[in-house]
N, C-alpha and C positions, 0 to 999 in steps of 0.2 A: 474120350473114354479112358477111364483109369484102369490100371491093372491091380490085381489083388495079391496080397502077400499073406501067406499063411504062417502063423507063428503059434506053435503048440496047439492049443485048442481054440484059439481065437483067430478071426480073420480081420485084418486091418487093410484099409485102402492105401495103396502106395502113392505118395505125393507126386503130382505131375510137375515136371520141370520144363519150362519153355525158354528157348533162347531168344533173347531180344537183340535184334540187329539195329544198330544206330548208323544212320547215313549222314555224314557231314556235308553240308552244302559248300562247295568250293566255287570261288569266283571263276567262271569259265574263261574270261579274258586273261586273267593272270595265269591260269593253267596252260592256255595256248601260247602265251609268251614264254613260259618256262619250257614247254615242249619244243619250241623253236630253238631255244638255247641249249638243248641237248645234242643238236647236230654237230658233227665235226667242224663244219664251216663256221658255225656260230661260236664254238669253243675257241677257234683260232682267231677270228676277227674281233669278237666282242669280249675283250679282256683288258684290263681287269673290270669285273662287274662288282657292284656293291648292292646288297639287298638291305633296304631300310625296313625295319620291323615297326609294327604299330607302337611298341614301347620306346622307340627312338634309337635302339641299338642298330648298328650297321655291321653286316658280315660280308666280307669281300672274298671272291673266288669265282669258280665256274660251276655250272650245273653238272653234277656227276651222274645222278640217277633221279628219275621222276616217277613217283607213285601217284595213284589217284588222289590222295589227300595230303601227301608230303613230298618233300624234295631233299636230296642230299647235295650239299654245297661243299666242294673241295677247295681249300685255300691254297695259296702258293707254298705253304709249308707242309702240304699233303695232309692237313688236318681236315677230316670230314665232319660236317655239322648237319644234323637232321633238323628240318624245319617243317612245321605245318604250313601248307600253302596260305591258309587264312591269316597267318602271322605276318606275311609279307605285305607291306604297305606300298612300296615302290622299288623299281629296279633302276640303278644308276650306272651309267657308262661314260667315262671321260668327263666327269663332273656335271653331266646333264642327265635328265630322265631319259631312259632308253625308249626310243619311239616304238609305238605299237605297230607291229607288222604281222599280218596273218596270211 
């Protein structure tokens, strides 16, 4: 239902504005792996980690903070990098792919 706006002697309908919410599908397995890596135990044991992106770039560090669609990676130099979870192709630890543990 639209609301009406009166202007001088004419009545004009007020335009309706609808918010569009977009939901990004995130790989649930990758999200679970990242969630595990947010624990203090994993931050201590599994380092250094390297996150290989789909474009071939590698970012090394630990998982600092996990959001529903993104993750913050903190490097050894205390530089924090924000990544979308869907950008991450694989997680490497000690020169090998980090095993999947749920």
